RONUMI-510103 format. One record per atom (N, C-alpha, C, O): x, y, z. Coordinates in steps of 0.2 Angstrom, whole numbers, plus 2048, in hexadecimal, padded with zeros to 3 digits. Example, Ala and Ser with C-alpha at 12.3 -4.5 7.8 and 13.67 -1.06 7.14 Angstrom:
<pts>
8427E4827 83E7EA827 8427F0827 8477EF82A 8407F5823 8447FB824 840800827 843806828 
</pts>
This chain:
<pts>
2A88AC6CF 2A28AB6D4 29F8A46CF 29B89F6D1 2A18A66C8 29C8A16C3 2A08996C4 29C8956C4 2A58986C5 2A98936C7 2A888F6CE 2A98896CE 2A78926D3 2A78926DA 2A088F6D8 29D88A6D9 29D8946D6 2948906D7 29388B6D4 28D8896D4 2978886D0 2968826C9 29987B6CE 2988756CD 29F87D6D4 2A387A6D8 29A8786DC 2988726DD 29887C6DE 29287A6E4 28E8766DF 28A8746E4 28B8736D8 28786F6D5 28A8696D8 28F8666D6 2868666DC 2888606DF 28385B6D8 27D85C6D7 2878566D5 2848536D1 28684A6D0 28B8496CC 2848456D2 2868406D4 28883C6D0 2878366D0 28D83E6CB 29283D6C4 2968436C4 2958486C6 29C8406C1 2A38456BF 2A184A6BB 29C84B6B8 2A584F6BC 2A38556B5 2A98586B5 2AD8576BA 2AB85D6B1 2B08606B0 2AF8656A9 2AB8656A4 2B58696AB 2B486F6A7 2B98716A3 2BE8736A7 2BB87169C 2C1871698 2C4877699 2C087B69B 2CC878699 2CD87E69B 2CA885694 2C888B695 2CB88168F 2C7886688 2C388968A 2C388F68A 2BD88568D 2B688668D 2B488C695 2AF88F696 2BB88B69A 2BA88F69D 2BC89369C 2BA8986A0 2C1896695 2C389D694 2BD8A0690 2BC8A7690 2B889C68D 2B289F68C 2AE8A268D 2AA8A6689 2AE89F694 2AA8A269A 2AE8A769D 2AB8AC6A0 2B48A869D 2B88AE6A0 2B78B469A 2B78BA69C 2B68B3694 2B78B7690 2B18BC690 2B18C2690 2AB8B8692 2A38BA694 2A38C0698 2A18C5697 2A88BD6A0 2A88C06A5 2AB8C56A3 2A88CA6A5 2B08C769F 2B68CE69F 2AF8D269A 2AF8D869A 2AA8CF696 2A88D268F 2A18D7695 2A08DD695 29E8D3698 29C8D669C 29D8DE69F 29A8E369F 2A58DB6A2 2A68E16A6 2A98E76A1 2AB8ED6A3 2A98E469A 2AC8EA695 2A78ED695 2A88F2696 2A08EB693 2998ED693 2978F4698 2968F9696 2978F069F 2968F46A4 29B8FC6A4 2989016A5 2A28FA6A2 2A68FF6A3 2A590669D 2A590C69F 2A4904699 2A1907693 29A90B694 29B911691 29590A697 28F90B697 29091069B 28E91669B 29390D6A0 2939126A7 29A9186A9 29B91B6AE 29E9176A3 2A391C6A2 2A192169D 2A492669C 29A92069A 297927695 29892E699 29992F69F 299933693 29493A699 28D93969B 28B93C6A0 289934696 281934699 28092C695 283928691 27B92C69C 27692569A 270926699 26D92869E 26D926694 267925694 265922695 26891D697 25E920694 25991A697 25A916691 25A910693 25C91768A 25C910684 26490D686 265907686 269911687 27090F687 27190B68E 27490668E 26E90C694 26A908699 269901698 26C8FC69A 263903694 2608FE696 2638F868D 2618F268C 2678FB68B 26A8F7684 2718F4687 2748F0684 2748F768D 27A8F5690 2788F0693 27B8EB694 2718F0697 2708EB69C 26D8E5699 26B8E069C 26B8E4692 2678DF68F 26F8DC68C 26F8D668D 2748DE68B 27B8DC687 27F8D968D 2828D368D 27E8DE694 2818DA699 27D8D269B 27F8CD69C 2778D569A 2728CE69C 2748C7698 2758C169A 2748C9691 2768C468D 27D8C068D 27E8BA68D 2838C568E 2898C3691 2888BE697 28C8B9697 2848BE69B 2858BD6A3 2818B66A0 2848B169F 27D8B669F 27B8AF69A 27D8AB697 27B8A5697 2818AD692 2878A868E 28A8A8693 28A8A2693 28D8AB698 2938AA69B 2918A36A0 29589E6A2 2898A46A4 28789D6A6 2868966A5 2898926A8 28189769C 28089269A 28688F694 286889691 28B894692 29189168F 29588C695 297886693 29488F69B 29788B6A1 2948826A1 29787D6A1 28C8826A0 28B87D6A2 28A87A69C 28987469C 28B87C696 28B877691 290876691 29187168E 297879694 29B876690 29F871696 2A586F697 29986F69B 29D86A6A1 29C86469C 299863697 2A285F6A0 2A385B69D 2A18546A2 2A38526A7 29B85269E 29984C6A4 2938466A1 29284569B 2928426A7 28D83B6A1 28783C6A3 2848386A7 2848426A2 27E8436A2 27B84A69D 27F84F69B 27484969B 27284F699 26E85369C 26B8526A1 26E85969A 26A85F69D 265861699 266862693 26086169D 25986469C 25986A6A0 25C86B6A5 25587069C 2538776A0 24D8796A0 24A87969B 24B87C6A5 24387E6A5 2468846A3 24A8876A6 24288569C 24188A699 23F89169C 24289669B 23989169F 2368986A3 23D8986A8 24189C6A5 2408956AC 2448976B2 24A8996AC 24A89F6AB 24E8956A8 2548986A4 24F8A16A2 2538A66A2 24A8A26A0 24A8A869E 2488AE6A4 2498B46A3 2468AB6AA 2478B06B0 24E8B06B2 24F8B36B7 2538AD6B0 2598AE6B1 25B8B46AE 25F8B86B0 2588B36A8 25C8B86A3 2598BF6A5 25C8C46A4 2528BF6A8 24F8C46A9 2528C96AF 2528CF6B0 2548C46B3 2588C46BB 25E8C96B7 25E8CF6B6 2648C56B5 2698C96B1 2698CF6AD 26D8D36AE 2638CF6AA 2648D76A8 25F8DB6AC 2608E16AB 25B8DA6AF 2598E06B5 25E8E26BB 25F8E86BC 2618DC6BD 2688DE6C2 26C8E16BF 2708E66C1 26D8E06B9 2758E46B4 2728EC6B4 2758F16B5 2698EC6B2 2688F36B1 2698F66B7 26D8FB6B7 2658F46BC 2668F66C2 26E8FA6C4 26F9016C5 2738F46C3 2788F56C5 27C8FA6C1 2808FD6C4 27C8FC6BA 27F8FF6B6 27C9076B7 27F90C6B6 2749086BB 27290E6BC 2759106C3 2759166C5 27690D6C7 27890E6CE 28190E6CC 2839116D1 28390E6CA 28B90D6C6 28A9166C5 28C91B6C8 2859166BE 28791C6BB 2869216C0 28A9256C1 2819236C4 27F9266C6 2829276CE 27F92B6D2 2869256CF 28C9256D7 2949266D2 2999266D6 2959266CD 29E9246CB 29E92B6CC 2A492C6CC 29C9316CD 29F9376D1 2A093A6D7 2A393F6D8 29D9346DA 29A9366E1 2A29366E6 2A69316E6 2A393A6E8 2AD9396ED 2AC9366F2 2B19336F4 2A59346F7 2A69326FB 2A792A6F8 2A49286F3 2AC9266FD 2AE91F6F9 2AA91A6FF 2AE915700 2A491B702 2A1916705 29A91B705 299920703 295917708 28E91A70A 28A914707 28B90F703 284916709 27F911709 27D90F6FE 27C9096FB 27D9156FC 27C9156F4 2819106F1 28090C6ED 2869116F3 28D90D6F0 28E9076F2 2939036EF 28A9036F9 28A8FF6FB 2868FC6F8 2888F76F5 2808FE6F6 2798FB6F2 27C8F96EC 27A8F46E9 2808FE6EB 2828FF6E1 2868F96E2 2838F46E0 28B8F86E5 28F8F16E7 28B8EB6E6 28D8E66E4 2868EB6E8 2838E56EC 27F8E26E5 27E8DC6E3 27C8EA6E2 2798E76DC 27C8E76D6 2788E76D2 2828E86D4 2898E66D0 28A8E06D3 28A8DC6CE 28A8DD6D7 28F8D76D8 2888D26DA 2888CC6DA 2828D56D9 27D8CE6D9 27B8CA6D2 2798C46D2 27C8CD6CD 2788CC6C7 27E8C56C6 27A8C06C7 2828C36C5 2858BC6C3 2828B66CA 2808B06C8 2838B96CF 2808B26D3 2798B16D2 2778AB6D2 2758B66D1 26D8B66D2 26D8B26CA 26A8AC6CA 26F8B36C6 26E8B16BF 2718A76BD 2708A26BA 2778A96C3 2788A26C3 27389E6C4 27089B6BF 27389F6CC 27089A6CE 2678996CD 2648946CD 2668A16CA 25E89D6C6 2608996C1 25C8946C0 26589A6BC 2688956B6 26888E6B8 26588A6B5 26B88D6C0 26B8886C1 2668836C3 26787D6C3 2608886C7 25A8846C7 2568826C1 25287D6C2 2588846BC 2548846B6 25687E6B2 25487D6AC 25D8796B6 2618756B2 25F86E6B6 25D86E6BC 25F86A6B2 25D8636B4 26285E6B2 26585E6AD 26385A6B5 2688546B0 26684C6B1 26384A6B6 2688496AD 2638446AB 26B83F6A9 26E8406A4 26D8396AF 2748356AE 2728336A7 26C8326A5 2788316A2 27882F69D 27E82969B 28282969F 27E825698 284821695 28B824694 291823697 288829690 28B82C68A 29083468E 28E839690 29583268E 29783B68F 29684068B 29783F685 29484668D 29184B68A 298850688 29B85268D 299853681 29D85567E 29B85D67E 29E861680 29485D67C 29386467B 28C86567A 289861676 28786967E 28086A67D 27E87067F 27D870685 27C87467B 27787B67C 27187B67D 26C87A67A 27187E683 26887E686 266882683 260883683 
</pts>
């Protein structure tokens, strides 16, 4: 989803994302999955474990998006609206919390479908796109004569 979202970003300049940087973003996506699977596979999920897992997942999702943004090679300078960046992180954490909670509580349900499982799947899949597009709303690009190689937001 992240790469398709990045392709949807229209800028009046050329841009690219090197393979090594795409690998770092991919590792972040896998790490978010590992965190989620670890949290929901425990015998019990306390409120602390749910919140800790969602903060870790939200942080990894933030890293995935902003590493990808920082790794883009283009002749422009990125500027970020701090309040919207913070909002994107809050969304990632809250949606991750919801997804973990629903997934944990529905994991033993024998019925393959149902409105609760569908709601859980939508919630699970919502964290990355909502965080991504909120993060993209935070980004502003100023054309530059120099090719940017690395700029951390």
